[in-house]
N, C-alpha and C positions, 0 to 999 in steps of 0.2 A: 504494500500500500504506500501511497505517496506521503512525503513529509507534510505534516499539517502546518499551515501558515497561521494558526490561531495565535492571538496575542498571548504572551507569557503570563503565567499566573504564579503568585507567591503562595505556596501552600502552607507556609509557616503562619501560625496564628498570632499575628502581630498584637492583637488585643490582649493576649496573655502576657505580653512583655511590657505593656504600657500601663501606667497608672490611669485610673478613671479621670476623665477631664470634664470639669464643669463648664457648661456652655451658657452663654447669655444671648441677648438678641444679636450681638455682634459675633462674627466668627473669631474663634480663638485657636491659634495654632498650638497643638499639644507639644509639650517639651519631651523629647525622647529620653528614656531612662538609660542608665549605664548599660543595662542588659541588652536593650534594643540597639544601642550603638555597637556593642560587641558583636551582636548578631549581624548587623549591617556590614561591619568590617570583615567578619568571617565570610559572608556571602560574596563580598567584592574580591577577596584575596584567595579564598579556597573553593568557592562555589558551594559551600555547605552552610547550614545554620546550626545554632547551638544544640538543637534537638538531636543532632547526630552524635553528640558527645555526652549525653546525659547518662548513658549506660553502655556496657560493652555490647549488649544485644542491639541497641540502636546504632552503635558504631558499625557493627557488621552488616545489619540488614538495611539500614537507611543510607549508610555512607558507602562502605566498601563494595557491597553487592548491588548498588543502585545501577540499573541498566542505562548505558550510554551508547552512543553511536560508535561503531567499530571502524569507521572509515579512516580516521587519523592513525589508528593503531595498525591498520593494514598497510598504509604507506610506510610507516616506520619499519614494519616487518620486511617489506620488499626492499627497502633501501639498505637495511642491515644485511640481508642476504646477498645483495649485489656487492656491497663492500667486502664481504667475506670471500666472494668468488674472486675478487681481485687480490685480496690479502693472502690467500692460501698459496698461490704460485709465487708470490713476492716475499712478504715478510715472514711467513711460516716456513719458507725455504723449499716450497714445492718445485720451483724451477731449478734448484740445485740439490735435488734429492741424492744424486750419486755422490756429490761432494760432502754433504752433511751426514749421510747415514751409510755410505758405501764402504768406508775404510774401517775394518774391524779393530785396528790398533788405536783409533781415535779415542780420546778420553771423554766420557759423558759425566754430567753432573745432575743426576736425578734427585728429586726431593727425597724419595725413598731409596736409600742407598742400594738396595737389592734389585731395583728395577733395571731391566736390560731392554734395549730396543730390539725389535724384530729384525729379521734379515732384510736386506735392501729391497728385494721384490715385495715382501709383505708390507714393508713401510710404504712402498709405492701404492699398494692397494689400500692401505690405511688412509693415505692422503686422498686417493680417489674417492673413498667413501665420505671423507670430510667434505670434499668439494661437492659431491652429489647431495649431501645433506644441506649444504648452504644453498644450492640451486633449488632444492625443494622448499626451503624456508622462503626464498625470494618469490617463488611462484605459488606458494601455498598448496603444494601437491603432496598429499599424504603427510600433512604437516607434522603430526606427532612423530611419526617414524623418521622423517627428515630431521627434525630437531634433535631426536635422540641420536641419530647417526652423527650429526655435526658435533653436539656437545660431548659425546663419549669419546670420539676420536680426537677432538680438539684438546680436551683435558689430558688425554693420554700423552699426546705429543708435548703439551705444555709441561707436564710433570717430568718428562724425560730429561729436560735440560734446563737447570736453573740459570745457567750462564746466558741464556737467551731471554730471560724474563725482563719485562718492563711493565709499567703500569697499564698501558693500553692493551697489551696482549692479555693481561689478566682481566681487563674490562670486557674484552670480546667474549671470553669464556663465561663471565657472569651474565652478559646480555643474552647469549645463546641459551643458558640455563633458564633465565627468566622467561624468554619467549616460549620455551618448551611448555610451561605451565599456563600460558595465557590462551585466549581464544582469538588470536590474531588472524586466524584463517577463516573466520566467519564472514569476512567481507573481502571482495575483490581477490579471490583465490581460485585455483582450479578445483579445490575441494568444494567450495561454495557453488561453483558452476555445475559440477557433476552431481552434487547432492545438496540442493539449496536448503539452508536452515530456515526455520519459521520466521526468523528476523535476523537482522545483522547487528544486534545489540550485544555488548560485552559488559561484564561487571566493571565498575569503576576502578577496582583494585588493579586491573590490568594496566591502566595508565599510571596509577599511583606508584606501583613498584618500580616501573621504568624511570619515572621522574625522580623518585627517591634515590635510585642508583646514581643518576647524574648529579643529584644534590650532593651525595657523598663524594663523588669525583671532584667537583668544584670546591665545595666548602672545606673538606679536609685538606685538600691541596693548598688552599689559602691559609688554613691554620698552621700547616707545616712550614709555610713561608714566614710566619710570624716569629722569626728567630734572627739573631744578630748576623748570622752568615748571609742570609738573604737580604735583610733590610739595610745592611751596610754595603751591598753591591758586590760581594766577593764571588757569587756563584756564576754569573753569566757575564764576565768581563768582555769588553770589546764587541759585544753583539750589536751595538749601535752602528757599526760600520757597514752593516748589511743595507742593501738599497731600500728595504721596506721601511727603514727608520729615517730615510733622508729628510722628510719634512720636519721631523722632530730635531734631527741633528742640525739642520740649518738654523733653527731658532735657539735651541738649548746648548748645542755643542755636544761632543761625543760623550764626555764623562757624565754630564747631567742627564743625557738621554739614557745611558746605562742605568743610572741610579733611579731617576724619577719615573721613566716610562717602563723600562724593562723590569725593574725590581719592585718599586713601590706600587705602580699602577697594576702590575701583574698580580701582586698580593691582594690589592683592593678588588680587582676584577674577580678573582677566584672566590673570595669570601662573600661577595655580595651579588653576583650575577643571577643566581637562582632566585633570590628574593625579588629582584626586579623583574624576572621573567614571570614569576607567579602573580605579581600585582598587575592588574590589567592596565592601569594608567601608564606604567613605565615599561610595559612588555615590548612594545615596538622599538623603543630606544635601546633596551637591553639586547634585543635580537640583533640590532645593527652593530652594537659593540661586540657581541659574541661572534657574529659572522666575520667581522674584521679581524678579531683575535685569532680565530681558527684559520682563516685564509693566510694571515701572516705566518702562523706556525707551519703551514704547509710549504712555505717558501724558506723558512729559517732552518728547519730540522728535517732529517730523514726519518720520519715517523710513520711512513706508510699511510694507511687509510684512517688513522686516528682523527685528524681534523675533519675528515668527511663524515665519519660516523657521528661525531658530535654535532656537525651541522645538520645531518639528516634527522636528528632527534629534537632539534629546537622546535619544530612545529607541534610537538606534543603539548606545549604550553598554551596552544591556541584552542579554538573550538574543536570539539570532537568531530564535527561535521565539515571542517574547513575544506577537505578535498572535493566535496560535492559542489562547492561553490565554483570550482574550476571547470566543472563539466559544461559542455556547450549546451545552449538552449535546445530543447527538443529531446535531449537524452533523458531517459527515465531516471529519476532519482529515488526510485522505489527501493526501500531498504528496510524500514523498521516499522515497528508499532508506532502509531502517531500519538500514543497516549502521553509519553513523557520524553519527547525528543528535543523540546525547545531548550536552547542553551540557558536561557534565563531561568528555566524551571529545574536546572540540574541539581541545585542545592536542596530542593524540597520534594524530592520524589517520595511519594508514599508507597512503600512496598507492601503489597496486599498479603499480609502474613496468613490470611485465612486460607490461601491456596498453597501454603508451604507446610509440608509435613514437619513434625518435630525432628525426624531423622535428618532431613535436609538442613534444618536450622543448626543442628549439632555439627554436621559435616562442615558447614560454612564457618562455624566458630573455630573448629580445629584447624581449618585451612588458614584462617586469619591469625591464629596463634603461631602457626608455622611461618607465616609471612612476617609477623612482628618479630619473631625470633631471628629470622634472617636479617631484618633491619638492624636489630641490636648487634648481631654478629658483625655486620659491616661497619658499624660505628666503633666496635671494640677492637677489631683486628689491627687497625693502624696504630693502636696504642697498647698492643699486647706483648711488646718486646720484653717486658719484665718476666714473662713466662718462658720465652724462647731465648734465653740469654746466650746460648751457644751460637746463635746467628748474629749476635751483636759484635761489631768490631769498632771502627771509628764512627760508624753510623749504626743505627739500630735496625736490626732485622735484614731480611733479604730484600733486594730492590724489586718491587713489583706489586706488592699488595698494600703498601703504606701510603701511597699517593703523595710521596715526597718528590714530586717531579721537578727535575732540574735544580734541586736545592744544593746538590753536591757535585762539583766539577773536579774530575781526577786527572792527574798527569803522572804517568809512570815512566821513569827514565832508565831503570835497570831491573832486569829479572835474572837473578842468578840461581841456577838449579845445580846443586853439587851432589853427585852420587859417589858414596864412599863404600868400598868393600870392607865389611866388618871383619873378615878374616885377615885381610891385608890392608890396613888403613892407608898405606902409601899409594894404593891404587885409587886415584880420584879421577872421575870423569864429569864433564859438564854437558848438560842436555840443552839443546836449542829450545827456547821457551815455546815456540809455536810448532814444534815437531808433532805434537799429538792433539792440538786444539787450535782453533782459528781466532780466538779472542783472549783477552787478558782479564776477564771479569773475575776469574778465580783468584787473582792476586789480591783482591780486596776482601775476601771472605774466607774465614778459617775452615768452615765446613767443606768448601770446594777445594781448598788447598789440601786437605786430608784426602779427598777423593782423587785429586790429581796425582798426589804422591803414590797412592796405592795403584793407580793406573800405570804410572811409570814403572813401578816395581813389577807389575804383572807383565808388561811388555818386555822388560829386560829378561825375566825368567822364561817367557815363551820363546825368545829368540836364542837363548843360551842352550848349549847341548844338554840333554837330559841329565847325565851324571854330574855335570859341573854347573848346576844352576847357582848363581851367586847369592849370597846373603848380604844385602846392602842396607845402607842408611841414606836418607835423602834430606838435604838441608836447603831451605829457601832463603835467599838474600834479596829481598824485593824493596825497592825504593820508590815511594809514592809521594805526591803532594796533593792535598785536598784544599780546594778553594784558595789557591795562591799562596799557601804556606811554604815553608822550607821543605825540600825533599828529605824524607826520613824513612827509616825502616818500619815496616808494618808487622813483620814476624821476627821473632828471636832467631838470628841466623845460627845459633849454636844448638838448637833443638832439632832432634831427629823427628821429622814429621810423621814417619811411619810408626813411631812409638809414642807420639804426643797424645795425651788424653784429649778427647773431645766428646761432649754430650750436648744434645740440643737444649737442655734445660739448665746448664751450668756455665758460668763465665769461662772464657778461654784464657788460660793463664799465660800462654806463649804468644799472645797478641800484644805487641808493644803499645803503650799509650800514646795518644797524640800529644805532642809537645806544645801544650797551650801557652806556656810561658813566652814562646816566640811569636804567637799569633798577632800580638799588637804591633810587631815590627812591619807588618804588611803595609800599613799606611804611612810609615815613616821611612825606616832604613831601606827596606826592599824597594819601595817606589823611588826613593832618591838615588840609590845606587844604580837601579835599572835605567833611569833617565840619563845618568852620567855615562855609563859604559856604552849604552846603545848610541850615544852621541859621538863616540870616537870615530866610527865609520859605519858603513852599511853592512859590514861583515863582522863586527864585534858582537860578543854575546857574553852572558854570565850565567852562573848556576849557583843556587843557594842550597846549602846542605845543613842538616841538623842531625846530631847523633848522640847516643847515650854513653855514659861513662863506661870505660872498659871495652868498648866495641871499636873495631877498626874498619875503615873503608879502604879497600884495595882497588886502585883505579889505574887507568892507562891513558896517557896523553898521546893522542894521535899525531903522526908526523906532519899532517896538513895544518896543524895549529901552531901559532907562535904568539909571543908576548903573553904567555900563560903565567898566571900568578895565583897564589893561594893566600887569602886574607882571612884572618880570624875575626869574627864579629863579636862573639861572646864566648867565654870559657877558655880552656887550655887544651892544646893538641900537640902531639908529637908527630912530626913529618919525617918520613924515612924513604929515600929513593932506593930502588933495586940496584945491585952491583953493576958496574960497567961491564962491557964485553970482555975486557981483560981481567975481570975478577976483582977490580978495585972496589972496596966497600965505601960507600959514601956515609959520612957521619949523620946521625939523626939531629933534628932541630926542634927545639921546644918553642912553640908560638903561643903567645897570649893575646888577649883582646887588643885589637888594633894593629897587631904585627902581621907582616906578610912576607912571602918568599916567592922567588921565581921558580918555575918548574921547567925542566928540560923536556923536549918533545921526544917521543919514540920510546919511552921507558915506562915501566910500572912504578908505582909508589904506594905508600901506605900512610894513612892519616888516622892516628889513634887518639880518641878522646881520653884525657887523663884528668884526674881530680874528681871531686864528688859531684859536680854538676854537669848537665848536658852542655854540649858546645854547639855553636853554629858558625859556619864559615862560608866563603864563596870562592868560586873559580871565575876568573875573567880570562878571555882569550880572543884571538882574532883568527878567522878561518882563511888560511892562505889560498886554498884551492878555489873558493868562491871569489876571492879577491882577484886572483889571476884571470879567472874566466871573465869577470866583469871588465878587467883592463883590456883583455884581448878582444872581446866581442862587444864591448860597450855595456852600459847598464841595461840589463834585460828588462823590458817592459812587461810587467805582469799582466797576462791576459785576463780580463774580467769575465767571469762566467755570465752566461745569458741571464737576463732578468726573469724571463718566463720560458724556460726550455721545455715547453709542453710537448713539442714534437719528439724530443729526445726521451722524455719520460714515457710517452705513449709507446715509442719503439721499444724501450727497455722492458716495459710491462708486457708487450706483445711477445717479445723473445722469451721472457720468463714463462708466459702461458704456453707457448709452443713447446718449450723444453719440458714443462710440466706434463703436457699431454703425451709427449713421447715417453717420459719416465713411467707414467701410469700404464700406457699401452705396453711397454716393454716388460713391466712387472707382471701384467696379466699373461702375456705370451710365455714368460718364464714359468709361471705357476701352472698354467694349463698344458703347455706343450714342451716345456724344458728348453725353450729357445734362449741361448746365452744373452745375458743383459749387458750391453755396453756401459762402460763407466769411465768418466774423465778422471784425470789425475790432478791433484791440487797444484802441483808444480807448474803444469801447463797453463792453468788459469792464472797463477801468480805472475807468470812471465808475459802475459798478454798485454 
């Protein structure tokens, strides 16, 4: 039946909220009570009246199970499915299945340490099922089965590798799970076309839970930014030089744009945007800001479909029937019961409980209990790190479910992996950091460091002859900087990671603390010295180091560097160069705060922190190779990337999609007929 165009009615009994008003011969305007004002505010902001909250039964029946038009939900479902069809070959790694899952020696970082990936052909089939499920979600074809296929396979791949986690990949899994339990297929779907439902109404909670999930995404992300690291502008330095910030940079300058627009406005936007989207008066302006925000992010970062998924869900804050207004005239808008379709009547739907059985009411209440438990879980998880202390390092928890997006910027300068034969400690080998993995996420998390060490041990023992499998110890010497601090060790380099204790619920004792006593130098000494040294020439540079008492940095000065010096900024260190080629031993030098020494190129040296306090020092140098190239060829003009490389992005995604289809097809041929499955080598891709 067609949508009724009757005027909206307010089914709330306003007289029950207002005091009696005495009237005289002249008209007297009644003064609204506090309760009526609250009721009016609730209706304007949430679409409900106070009667929805007088009891849990009213909340369930009158509010959450109020029937509303499913048109907007159907559009959100289709757009989410489409985004996942693009995401699976791209950011989920479907286009590089052979590189990601084809090498049995590669190290994995599953959440459950005993999890193992399937063989490459079966992983290809798994990805094919995931893509098929996303297509079914988009088209609304066998919706429940499609949603189960997508969510089950997605979470399996997600849990297999923590090193690939990020907040938006976690969000996709949550959205897929939410859509699984909704009635998003009742409108504009193949299922609805094949077996038309009595109407195209859905319970209001279908919209509520999706909007709540995005509220958590934005609001908690904003709360996480309410910290000194973000508000002081340390997290996203120099982002203002991107072309999207040119209008702000032209007015404010680069530094103020970084601080005020990137950091301060970013925090303000995240914490407030959902409230402005909910409130009808500010909804359009908030949509404009949110659209600009996500479009800018799509140019600033390589985050796949995340901006587009967020954009696709913005219309959820508008009328449930907004898609029908876009239909051309003459097209039937037949969809629903015309009893309670009007937007203005949304808040006051009278659910006729006389037609509802007590069993159905009980089922609804339990469903709402489950939904509220999910909401509480989503609010609790970002702050649950006091329970999972084994995942806490310099930051709290694993990156991916805390919504602390972009709050921490990492810079890793050295990854040392030392393998020592326990039976013969003089036999020491060093492992290439990217020999068994293609990212360095494990270097910031103790749990993944343990998994990586065990993987290296497993590979060593597999390749060694059976009777002579070595018994080894593995030590990590990893130097990182977080948010512009000094480079420092994150793990104790003297701890054998294979024997190191680790528990998900206990603090990790072999993670070295962040040297906060030097953090204040970022605004003073580090900035001043950086400006000074970089002003020497276009090819001068510097490196800031901090270390703990009793630990030694062993470093090598490349032969293409000159004018190399070591300057102590705080503390006391002992500098010792390696012997000359003729065996001459150089004397060690004690350096204290403010002292420096020149370093010869082409040799190793050691810098040991002595005394009771940590030390910090800096290297300064000039790169001779780059200087000679610039002199010979002239100063190279850095080619600016295209502002909108849409053609290149489309071509890249198309190539990923083609490779993904080939991988899935080859996987099926292998499983069905035993046809050998071709696989690329990582070295060939790296040389490309």
